[in-house]
Phi, psi and omega in degrees: 000132179284128178239158178292135178243142189259105185238175170191199186222133174193170168192197188212170171216151187208199185227061184236140180273175184264007174273173185254020182280162178293127183221148173260129184252117176246150176244135175259169174301329178294316179301314183293331176289325180289326178217102186296339184285344186299303184295324178289328175287328183236079186298336175277356183058013179212141169223147174255127178252122180231062186282149173263299174247150174299146174270130185266121186237118176272120178256108177270113188196214183270014191092169181231142172290097182282005175255358181293125190294345178262000181236336192295334178288340186263340181278117183254342178207147177232151179203125175266104180291341180277331184240001176060049180221159178264014179254125180226149169227148178248094180269346183268329176093348183296310183296324176293324175299314182296320177295322179297320181298315192283311189209033174298152171280171181283150170230007176064022176232293181228306196261129168213155179280159186269355171241109190288339192237062178238154167251123185260130176253113186268111184242106183271114182238351183250155176275182185290358177245007174089005177264168178194172182241143184304323185295333181279324173298316179297318174302316177297326178290313178303320178293324183289325177297321176295336178277359185056043181286167181256335181222135169255120174255122182238090180272054178197174177199163179245144179286331186250143173290159179211127186295333177288331175289314182299312178307310183296317175302313182302314182297323177292317176293328174302330179268020179057037174261131178276125179255123176245136180220147172294136178289333175109155182259077190256016183056039178084002170277181187304152176300158178273175168259138018265003179300333182283345173299144185295330184259023177238136177281113181265131186236130173252178188240148174234164178261184186296333177279006186058039176247147184297128173302137187296335179275349189280154184285161170243179180102243181274089180241129178265317178216169168236157178210162179310137183204021179226134185049061182248133179286134178228163172284156174222158174299340175281358180073014172264172179256129178240137171266125191219173179219156174141162182289341175307320192270332172299319178293321177298323176300311182296325176297322176293318176297321180293326176296325175293318179296315183294320179294321188266343181228078188298345178282347172274112196229000181214176187302313183298315180293321177292322180294325178292316179297320182291315179299322184294317183262005182279160180257121182292134177230155179070212180298151188293133184081193184294134179217169188275005175248320184247356185058231175277359173114192182283125174295139175217154176242117184241000000 
């Protein structure tokens, strides 16, 4: 059954090369003017990357442009869960934008991914208009589990719960896979599924003033991240400025990938949640609330 999926557009840029060596990444004010989200996410304007093994991130979405010069080196496997094939195309552009935020290579101009040491698993579960069916999402999750990925990024949502979706998510979490989902662009109404599940990290969006985006969901929110007026990669190789919780979720997946790379002892949902809570910046009402959750995700 085709259900409404809540999508949008965003990505990032940073100063990271495409190799997996230990590197120090610094941000200037110029970088932050090009992409305002960088400095709030990285308050020290610097991060040190000392990865051992690449972090495997499955992006369940509309597909990814595997010919994009800033992405092709990062994509290790593709799977179309709708057609049971390893050939995918992104005619909608959403998945390409998400992938760019998480792990695009540098081009010394504007856009780079925030996690330099990721392997991207391109899992097409949405059609060319951004819609999808739960059975295809479940198929994509099950395929990703078999690939032993570390993170599932689901930048979409369903209004109604479904037991098969819950079962697939539970199975992923039982296999120590961190599941990140967009809360949804619900005009302030309740978050979507699977973000609403207790064992999924639900992400809503804020603007440059650190205010919840008026389109973003409320309710079961774990964290917020930048999601308004964000530049993203596109299959046309141009840069598009977009907004939505989809892209906020991608930022959080990228931050989690950095945590997993630098702290190999952090291996499950509870440990990751603790790390995120420890470094987050409280927004809105003091403590956990239904608009900002535990606050703005940060990497320190």
